[in-house]
C-alpha positions in Angstrom: 0.0 0.0 0.0 1.4 3.4 -1.0 1.9 5.8 1.9 0.0 9.1 1.9 1.9 12.0 0.5 2.7 14.8 3.0 0.4 17.8 2.6 2.3 20.7 4.1 4.8 22.7 2.0 7.7 21.9 4.3 7.1 18.2 4.4 6.6 18.0 0.6 9.8 20.0 0.0 11.8 17.8 2.3 10.5 14.7 0.5 11.6 16.1 -2.9 15.0 17.2 -1.5 15.6 13.7 -0.3 15.1 12.5 -3.9 17.3 15.1 -5.5 20.0 15.5 -2.8 19.9 12.4 -0.5 23.3 13.2 1.0 22.5 16.7 2.1 20.8 18.2 5.2 17.2 18.4 3.8 16.0 20.7 6.6 18.7 23.3 6.0 18.2 23.2 2.2 14.5 23.5 2.6 15.0 26.7 4.5 17.3 28.0 1.8 14.8 27.1 -0.9 12.0 29.0 0.9 14.2 32.1 1.3 15.3 32.0 -2.4 11.7 31.9 -3.6 10.2 34.2 -1.0 13.1 36.5 -0.1 10.9 39.3 1.4 9.7 38.9 4.9 6.2 40.2 4.0 5.9 37.8 1.1 4.8 34.4 2.4 3.5 31.2 0.7 -0.2 30.4 0.7 -1.5 28.3 3.5 -2.6 25.7 1.0 -1.4 24.9 -2.5 -3.7 25.6 -5.4 -5.7 22.5 -6.2 -5.5 21.2 -9.8 -8.6 22.4 -11.6 -10.0 23.8 -14.9 -10.1 27.5 -13.8 -6.4 28.3 -14.5 -7.3 29.1 -18.2 -10.3 29.4 -20.5 -11.4 29.5 -24.1 -10.2 33.2 -24.1 -6.6 32.1 -23.8 -4.4 32.2 -27.0 -0.7 33.1 -27.2 1.7 34.7 -29.6 5.4 33.6 -29.7 7.9 36.3 -30.7 11.4 37.6 -30.2 11.8 40.9 -28.5 13.2 42.3 -31.7 11.1 40.7 -34.3 9.8 44.2 -35.0 12.3 47.0 -35.4 12.6 50.5 -36.8 16.1 51.7 -35.8 14.6 54.5 -33.7 12.4 53.1 -30.9 13.1 50.3 -28.5 12.0 47.0 -30.0 10.0 46.1 -26.9 8.1 49.3 -27.2 7.4 48.5 -30.9 6.3 45.0 -29.9 3.9 46.5 -27.3 2.5 48.8 -29.9 2.0 46.0 -32.4 0.3 43.8 -29.8 -2.1 46.6 -28.8 -2.7 47.8 -32.4 -3.1 44.5 -34.1 -3.8 41.7 -31.6 -5.8 43.2 -28.7 -8.8 41.0 -28.2 -7.3 38.3 -30.5 -4.7 36.9 -28.2 -4.3 37.6 -24.5 -0.8 36.1 -23.9 2.6 36.7 -25.3 5.8 34.6 -25.1 8.8 36.9 -25.5 11.7 34.6 -26.3 14.9 35.2 -24.1 15.1 38.9 -23.6 18.4 38.8 -21.7 22.0 39.7 -22.7 23.4 36.8 -24.7 26.2 35.8 -27.0 24.7 33.3 -29.4 21.7 31.1 -30.4 19.4 34.2 -30.5 19.2 34.6 -26.8 19.6 31.0 -25.5 23.3 31.6 -24.5 22.5 34.0 -21.6 25.3 36.1 -20.1 23.1 37.8 -17.4 19.9 36.3 -16.1 19.0 39.4 -14.1 19.1 42.1 -16.8 17.0 42.8 -19.9 19.1 43.1 -23.1 19.7 46.8 -23.5 19.2 46.5 -27.3 15.6 45.5 -26.6 14.7 47.8 -23.7 14.5 47.4 -20.0 12.4 45.9 -17.2 9.8 48.8 -17.3 9.2 47.8 -20.9 8.6 44.2 -19.8 6.3 45.4 -17.1 4.2 47.5 -19.5 3.7 44.5 -21.7 2.9 42.3 -18.7 0.2 44.8 -17.6 -1.7 44.3 -20.9 -1.0 40.6 -21.8 -0.2 37.5 -19.8 3.5 37.2 -20.2 5.7 34.1 -20.7 9.4 34.2 -20.2 12.2 31.7 -20.7 14.1 30.0 -17.8 17.2 28.9 -19.7 18.2 26.6 -16.9 20.3 23.9 -18.7 23.3 26.1 -19.7 24.8 29.6 -19.8 27.0 31.5 -22.2 30.7 30.7 -22.2 31.3 34.4 -22.0 29.0 35.2 -19.1 29.9 36.2 -15.6 29.2 32.7 -14.1 31.5 30.8 -16.5 34.3 33.4 -16.3 34.2 33.1 -12.6 34.4 29.3 -13.0 37.5 29.6 -15.1 39.1 31.6 -12.3 38.0 29.0 -9.7 35.9 31.6 -7.9 33.3 30.2 -5.5 30.4 29.4 -5.7 30.8 29.3 -9.5 33.8 26.9 -9.4 31.2 24.2 -8.9 28.5 25.5 -11.2 29.4 23.5 -14.3 29.3 19.9 -15.3 32.7 18.4 -15.9 33.6 15.0 -17.5 36.5 13.2 -19.0 37.0 12.2 -22.6 37.7 8.8 -21.2 34.3 8.5 -19.7 31.6 6.3 -21.3 29.4 8.9 -23.1 28.1 6.8 -26.0 24.6 6.6 -24.6 24.2 10.4 -24.2 21.1 11.7 -26.1 21.7 15.0 -27.8 20.0 17.2 -30.4 23.3 18.3 -32.0 26.3 16.8 -33.8 29.0 18.9 -32.3 31.4 17.3 -29.7 29.8 16.9 -26.3 32.9 17.9 -24.3 34.9 21.0 -24.7 38.4 21.4 -23.1 38.9 24.7 -21.3 41.8 26.2 -19.4 41.0 27.1 -15.8 43.2 28.6 -13.1 43.2 25.0 -11.7 44.3 23.5 -14.9 42.6 22.1 -18.0 39.0 20.8 -17.6 36.4 19.3 -19.9 33.0 20.8 -19.7 29.7 19.4 -20.9 28.0 21.2 -23.8 24.7 19.6 -24.9 23.9 22.3 -27.5 27.1 24.2 -28.5 30.5 25.2 -27.2 29.1 28.6 -26.4 26.5 27.0 -24.1 28.1 25.4 -21.1 25.9 23.0 -19.1 25.2 23.7 -15.5 25.6 21.1 -12.7 22.4 20.8 -10.7 24.1 18.2 -8.5 25.2 21.4 -6.7 22.2 22.8 -4.9 23.5 26.3 -5.2 22.6 26.1 -8.9 19.0 25.3 -8.1 18.8 28.1 -5.5 20.1 30.6 -8.0 17.4 29.6 -10.5 14.7 29.9 -7.9 15.8 33.5 -7.3 15.7 34.1 -11.0 12.1 32.7 -11.2 11.2 35.1 -8.3 12.7 38.1 -10.3 10.5 37.1 -13.3 7.4 36.8 -11.3 8.0 40.1 -9.5 8.2 41.7 -13.0 4.9 40.4 -14.1 5.8 37.1 -15.7 3.1 34.5 -15.1 4.1 31.6 -17.4 7.6 30.2 -16.9 9.0 28.1 -19.8 11.6 25.6 -18.7 13.9 25.5 -21.7 15.6 22.2 -22.6 14.7 20.9 -19.2 14.9 17.3 -20.2 18.8 17.5 -20.3 19.1 19.2 -16.8 20.5 16.3 -14.8 23.6 14.4 -16.2 25.3 11.2 -15.1 28.2 9.6 -16.9 27.2 6.3 -18.4 23.5 7.2 -18.9 21.5 8.8 -21.7 21.5 12.0 -19.4 17.9 12.8 -20.5 14.7 12.6 -18.5 16.6 11.6 -15.4 14.5 11.0 -12.2 16.3 13.9 -10.6 15.2 16.2 -13.4 11.5 15.2 -12.8 12.0 15.9 -9.1 13.4 19.4 -9.8 10.4 20.2 -11.9 8.1 18.9 -9.2 9.9 21.1 -6.7 9.4 24.2 -8.9 5.7 23.2 -9.5 5.2 22.9 -5.7 6.6 26.4 -5.1 4.5 27.9 -7.8 1.3 26.2 -6.5 2.0 27.8 -3.1 2.8 31.2 -4.5 0.2 34.0 -4.1 0.6 34.8 -7.8 -0.9 32.4 -10.3 2.2 30.9 -11.9 2.1 28.3 -14.7 5.1 26.1 -15.5 5.5 25.0 -19.2 8.1 22.3 -20.0 9.9 22.5 -23.4 10.8 18.9 -24.3 11.0 18.2 -28.0 10.9 14.5 -27.7 8.6 11.5 -28.6 5.1 11.4 -27.1 5.5 9.3 -24.0 8.7 11.1 -22.9 7.0 14.5 -23.5 3.9 13.6 -21.6 5.9 12.3 -18.6 6.4 15.9 -17.7 2.8 16.2 -16.5 3.9 13.8 -13.8 1.0 12.9 -11.5 -0.4 16.4 -11.9 2.6 17.5 -9.9 5.1 18.6 -12.6 4.3 20.9 -15.6 1.0 22.7 -15.8 1.4 22.8 -19.6 3.5 20.8 -22.1 4.1 21.5 -25.8 2.1 19.3 -28.1 5.2 18.7 -30.2 3.9 16.1 -32.7 1.4 18.6 -34.0 3.6 20.7 -36.3 5.0 17.8 -38.3 1.7 15.9 -38.4 -0.3 18.9 -39.5 2.3 19.7 -42.1 2.2 16.1 -43.3 -1.6 16.3 -43.6 -1.4 19.5 -45.6 1.3 18.2 -47.9 -0.2 14.7 -48.4 -3.9 15.7 -48.6 -4.6 13.0 -46.0 -5.4 13.3 -42.3 -4.9 9.6 -41.6 -1.7 9.9 -39.7 -2.9 13.0 -37.8 -6.2 11.4 -36.9 -4.6 8.1 -35.8 -2.2 10.0 -33.5 -4.9 12.3 -32.1 -7.2 9.4 -31.5 -4.6 7.9 -29.2 -3.9 11.1 -27.2 -5.3 11.1 -23.7 -7.0 14.2 -22.3 -4.6 16.3 -20.2 -4.8 15.5 -16.5 -6.9 17.8 -14.2 -5.0 21.1 -13.7 -2.9 20.5 -16.9 -3.2 21.5 -20.5 -1.5 21.1 -23.9 0.0 24.0 -25.7 -0.9 23.5 -29.4 1.2 25.1 -32.1 2.4 24.6 -35.6 5.5 26.8 -35.6 8.0 28.4 -33.2 11.4 30.1 -33.3 12.9 26.6 -33.9 12.3 24.3 -36.8 9.5 21.7 -37.2 10.8 19.0 -35.0 10.9 15.5 -36.4 11.8 13.5 -33.3 8.2 13.7 -31.9 6.9 11.7 -34.9 9.4 8.9 -34.5 7.2 5.8 -34.7 4.3 7.8 -36.1 5.4 8.9 -39.5 7.4 6.3 -41.5 10.8 7.3 -42.8 9.5 7.5 -46.4 6.8 9.9 -45.4 9.3 12.1 -43.6 11.5 12.0 -46.7 8.6 13.3 -48.8 8.0 16.1 -46.4 11.6 17.2 -46.4 11.7 17.0 -50.2 8.6 19.2 -50.6 10.0 21.8 -48.2 13.4 21.8 -49.9 11.6 22.6 -53.2 10.4 25.9 -51.7 13.8 26.8 -50.2 13.5 25.1 -46.8 16.3 23.3 -45.0 16.9 20.4 -42.7 19.0 20.1 -39.6 20.5 16.8 -38.4 21.2 15.3 -34.9 23.8 12.8 -33.8 22.6 9.3 -33.0 24.0 7.4 -30.0 26.8 5.2 -31.3 27.3 7.2 -34.5 25.3 8.3 -37.5 22.8 11.1 -38.1 19.0 11.6 -38.5 16.8 14.5 -39.3 16.2 16.6 -36.2 14.1 19.4 -37.6 12.8 21.0 -40.8 13.8 24.7 -41.1 11.2 26.9 -42.8 8.4 29.3 -42.0 5.2 27.4 -41.8 3.6 29.7 -44.4 6.2 28.6 -47.0 6.1 25.0 -45.9 2.4 24.8 -46.9 3.1 26.3 -50.4 3.7 22.9 -51.9 2.1 19.5 -51.6 3.6 16.2 -52.5 2.0 16.7 -55.9 3.6 20.2 -56.4 2.3 23.8 -56.1 -1.3 24.8 -56.8 -3.7 27.7 -56.4 -4.8 26.7 -52.8 -1.8 27.9 -50.8 -3.7 30.6 -48.8 -6.6 28.3 -47.8 -4.2 25.4 -47.1 -2.2 27.6 -44.7 -5.3 28.9 -43.1 -6.6 25.4 -42.5 -3.2 24.4 -40.9 -3.5 27.2 -38.4 -7.2 26.5 -37.6 -6.6 23.0 -36.5 -4.7 24.1 -33.3 -7.5 26.5 -32.5 -9.9 23.5 -32.5 -8.1 21.1 -30.3 -8.1 20.5 -26.6 -5.5 22.8 -25.1 -4.3 26.4 -25.6 -3.4 27.6 -29.1 -0.1 29.4 -29.7 1.0 31.2 -32.9 4.5 32.2 -33.9 4.5 35.8 -35.1 5.8 34.8 -38.5 2.8 32.5 -39.0 0.4 35.3 -38.1 2.3 37.6 -40.6 2.8 35.0 -43.4 6.5 35.8 -43.4 8.5 34.2 -46.2 11.7 32.2 -45.8 14.6 34.5 -44.9 17.3 32.8 -46.9 19.4 36.0 -46.9 19.7 35.7 -43.1 20.7 32.0 -43.4 23.5 33.0 -45.7 24.6 36.0 -43.6 24.4 34.2 -40.3 25.4 30.7 -41.3 22.5 29.2 -39.3 19.6 27.2 -40.6 17.1 28.5 -38.0 17.7 32.0 -39.2 15.3 31.2 -42.1 12.4 31.5 -39.6 13.6 34.4 -37.5 13.1 37.4 -39.8 13.2 40.9 -38.3 10.4 43.1 -39.7 11.0 46.8 -40.3 8.0 48.2 -38.5 7.0 50.9 -41.1 7.2 48.3 -43.9 5.2 45.9 -41.8 2.5 48.4 -41.1 2.3 49.4 -44.7 1.7 45.7 -45.6 -0.9 45.3 -42.9 -2.7 48.4 -43.9 -3.1 47.1 -47.4 -6.0 44.6 -47.3 -4.8 43.0 -50.6 -1.4 42.0 -49.2 -1.0 38.3 -48.1 0.3 39.5 -44.7 -2.9 41.5 -44.1 -5.1 38.8 -45.4 -3.6 36.1 -43.2 -3.5 38.2 -40.1 -7.2 39.3 -40.6 -8.4 35.7 -41.3 -6.6 34.2 -38.3 -7.7 37.1 -36.1 -11.3 36.7 -37.1 -11.2 33.0 -36.3 -9.5 33.6 -32.9 -12.2 36.2 -32.0 -14.9 33.6 -32.8 -13.0 30.9 -30.9 -12.5 32.9 -27.6 -16.3 33.1 -27.0 -17.0 29.4 -27.4 -17.2 27.4 -24.1 -16.7 24.2 -26.1 -13.2 25.4 -26.9 -12.2 25.6 -23.2 -8.7 24.0 -23.0 -10.1 21.1 -20.9 -13.4 20.7 -22.7 -14.2 17.2 -23.8 -12.7 16.1 -27.1 -13.4 13.1 -29.3 -11.6 12.5 -32.6 -14.1 11.8 -35.4 -13.6 8.7 -37.6 -14.1 10.6 -40.9 -12.9 10.3 -44.4 -9.1 10.6 -44.6 -9.4 14.0 -46.4 -11.1 15.5 -43.3 -9.7 15.9 -39.8 -12.5 16.4 -37.3 -13.0 16.6 -33.6 -16.0 16.9 -31.4 -15.7 19.3 -28.5 -18.2 19.7 -25.7 -18.2 22.4 -23.1 -17.5 21.6 -19.5 -21.2 22.2 -18.6 -22.2 20.0 -21.6 -24.4 22.8 -23.0 -22.4 23.4 -26.2 -21.1 21.1 -28.8 -18.8 22.0 -31.7 -17.9 19.7 -34.5 -14.7 21.1 -35.9 -14.0 19.9 -39.4 -10.9 20.6 -41.5 -10.6 19.5 -45.2 -6.9 18.9 -45.6 -7.2 18.1 -49.3 -7.5 20.1 -52.6 -10.8 18.3 -53.3 -14.4 19.1 -52.4 -15.6 16.6 -49.8 -19.0 15.6 -48.6 -19.3 14.7 -44.9 -22.4 12.8 -43.9 -24.4 14.2 -41.0 -24.6 10.8 -39.5 -20.8 10.6 -39.2 -21.0 13.5 -36.7 -24.2 12.5 -34.8 -25.8 15.9 -35.2 -28.9 15.9 -33.0 -32.0 16.4 -35.2 -34.0 18.6 -32.9 -31.1 21.1 -32.4 -30.4 24.1 -34.6 -26.8 23.9 -36.0 -24.8 26.7 -37.4 -21.3 27.1 -38.9 -19.5 29.6 -36.6 -17.0 30.4 -39.4 -19.4 31.2 -42.2 -22.5 32.1 -40.2 -24.5 29.7 -42.3 -27.1 27.4 -40.7 -26.8 23.7 -41.4 -29.5 22.3 -43.7 -30.6 19.2 -41.9 -32.7 18.2 -44.8 -29.5 17.4 -46.7 -27.6 14.2 -45.9 -24.1 15.8 -45.8 -22.1 18.9 -45.2 -19.9 20.1 -48.1 -16.4 21.2 -47.5 -14.5 23.1 -50.3 -10.8 22.5 -50.7 -9.1 23.2 -47.4 -12.3 24.6 -45.9 -12.8 24.6 -42.1 -16.2 24.5 -40.5 -17.1 24.8 -36.8 -20.6 23.4 -36.5 -22.3 24.3 -33.2 -25.7 24.2 -31.5 -25.0 27.3 -29.3 -23.9 30.2 -31.5 
């Protein structure tokens, strides 16, 4: 029989500390953890933790992902321009914004941080962050796996200055590292010269990103202080970047270690006892079971990325068949109580291929890559344990990725892209949209050539006057895409059946149509969300959706009533229909 879990904050913290640091004084470390997260005497934890429930989010939640400098004009601070863009173009459309790392950095567009306590002066300052946080729910990045090789912490390590002399993970080239799982092909270890002699430091991602050593509790305490800084500046969603690689042990894969899960649980526990409503999101671009493990037993992440969605939606659009997408979605469980999926098609990174391992056959992946390469897209590789390489991600904007199907280019590009972005709006979870999807940004091949980095293809910096000119011209593709997606999001955010935890059932429809049934938590509203992923006109029988005869059904997207006298609904190429009984 399993023993009951302790209920108090102190007891639960000590239980987690015993898992992570069994050789340390748990009581003393518990006190240090509480002081790190609640440093002010007047700021105290809640008497009880928030209970997992469905009230942490609603159908009104939708998120935009952007860099702090995605919009520039060489005059104003980029964060001020971003705030203006959000208020001018997206107020009432999305209510949340993920600003990718806005700290000083040396590489990887912000993910090699030099100072976790400062805002990058080229973007703005903390008051600019505060202003955005006052109008939109703000997500920030906790880049907790590594730091810049040129940052203060690593420079202090090189000089053997405490406490930083024990902040970084060291290993030997003679160690057994063959099992280590990595998303890169560069050497894992880098030799550096310290004041104590040569050392080999662990670099999961690049030699400018030196991995931290969480076996030292001082590292954990430092990141708890950083979380507190973010929260005090208005951040309410903390994204745990590359968290799967946090704990390393020589001779193991050094991914998804039990100590990593315990650290996430510890952070979740503190957030649930905070007076502020803080949501933890784990970023783990890995296959389904590994990704979902970060929900824990409703005691780890509040949200996880739905990583298989981008490649599966793209495959459906390119192939004209939703078979693979439907089969995968049919096997997805609802998120646990108090948890939610973050649904997206694009981000600042590429379209990850690891999450569809075992879902999409290699020959289908090869077709996807070939189609994307025909429109200027690229592919990045990862090293396999024991040698060899495999596709890690496709590098392209999602707008360009949908330009071509397996059969070539056609006249349906706009509608195909719109369909691809409507699917995440329809699914259980919270939809998130990369700024370059909302703006139909083309591939930036010039940046790839200039910067020598595949991911630059999807990280364009818009000149704000030019962008506004495009968006003020209703005939431009940028204005048409933003207007169409905004209209659908405005419709979506008033439908209780689109609550992130509302019931979902995947409909067994024709392969050309991907459909889900959503039902509101109070069971008053149903929505049958249908998406024709093919270039053909498709008839969907009413009986396949179980439309109740004595209800009045209407298409939320077109405003048209459903003619129940007919036997089927008609979907034009790439048309989406949201059929509801409660408009």
